[in-house]
C-alpha positions in Angstrom: 22.2 77.5 91.9 24.3 75.0 89.9 27.3 73.2 91.2 30.4 73.6 89.1 33.4 71.3 89.1 36.0 72.9 91.3 39.6 71.9 91.0 43.1 73.0 90.2 44.0 73.7 86.6 46.0 71.1 84.7 49.5 70.7 86.1 52.4 72.1 84.2 54.5 73.2 87.2 57.3 71.4 88.9 56.3 69.1 91.8 57.8 68.0 95.1 57.3 64.6 96.7 55.6 64.9 100.1 55.3 62.1 102.6 52.6 62.5 105.1 50.8 60.3 107.6 47.0 60.3 107.8 44.5 58.7 110.1 43.5 55.4 108.4 39.8 56.5 108.1 40.7 59.9 106.8 42.9 58.3 104.2 40.0 56.2 103.2 37.8 59.3 102.8 40.6 60.9 100.7 40.9 57.8 98.6 37.1 57.6 97.9 37.0 61.3 97.1 39.9 61.0 94.7 38.3 58.0 93.0 35.0 59.8 92.5 36.7 62.8 91.0 39.1 60.7 88.8 42.2 62.1 90.5 45.2 60.7 92.3 45.4 61.2 96.0 48.1 63.8 95.5 46.0 65.8 93.0 43.1 65.6 95.4 45.2 66.9 98.3 46.3 69.8 96.0 42.6 70.5 95.1 41.6 70.5 98.8 44.4 72.9 99.7 43.4 75.3 96.9 39.7 75.0 97.9 40.5 75.8 101.5 42.8 78.7 100.6 40.1 80.1 98.3 37.4 79.8 101.0 39.7 81.5 103.5 40.5 84.4 101.2 36.8 84.9 100.3 35.9 84.9 103.9 38.6 87.3 104.8 37.4 89.6 101.9 33.8 89.4 103.2 32.7 87.8 99.9 30.0 85.2 99.4 31.3 81.6 99.4 29.6 80.1 96.4 31.0 77.4 94.1 31.5 80.0 91.3 33.3 82.4 93.6 35.5 79.5 95.0 36.4 78.4 91.4 37.2 81.9 90.4 39.4 82.4 93.4 41.2 79.1 92.8 42.0 80.2 89.3 43.3 83.5 90.7 45.5 81.7 93.2 46.8 79.5 90.5 47.6 82.5 88.3 49.5 84.0 91.3 51.5 80.8 91.7 52.5 80.9 88.0 53.3 84.6 88.1 55.5 84.1 91.2 57.3 81.2 89.6 58.0 83.2 86.4 59.3 86.2 88.4 61.6 83.9 90.3 63.1 82.6 87.0 63.9 86.2 85.9 
């Protein structure tokens, strides 16, 4: 098994500012993860939310939770977000 890079696709959607409070040590973990991945903390939070949602959907569907399956599900979720945004503009 190979490990693939899992992440959200490049941003071209509108963003909202979010202020949140984190435990200092958890914030440190987030910061280190973001640094290792070459992301901002905000982009890393987005990636973790997409990763979690993908895992939840795969689990609910009874599918294997592999990195390839997670990445494919993240892309599917992202496509759903774009489709919803486009339908809301119509």
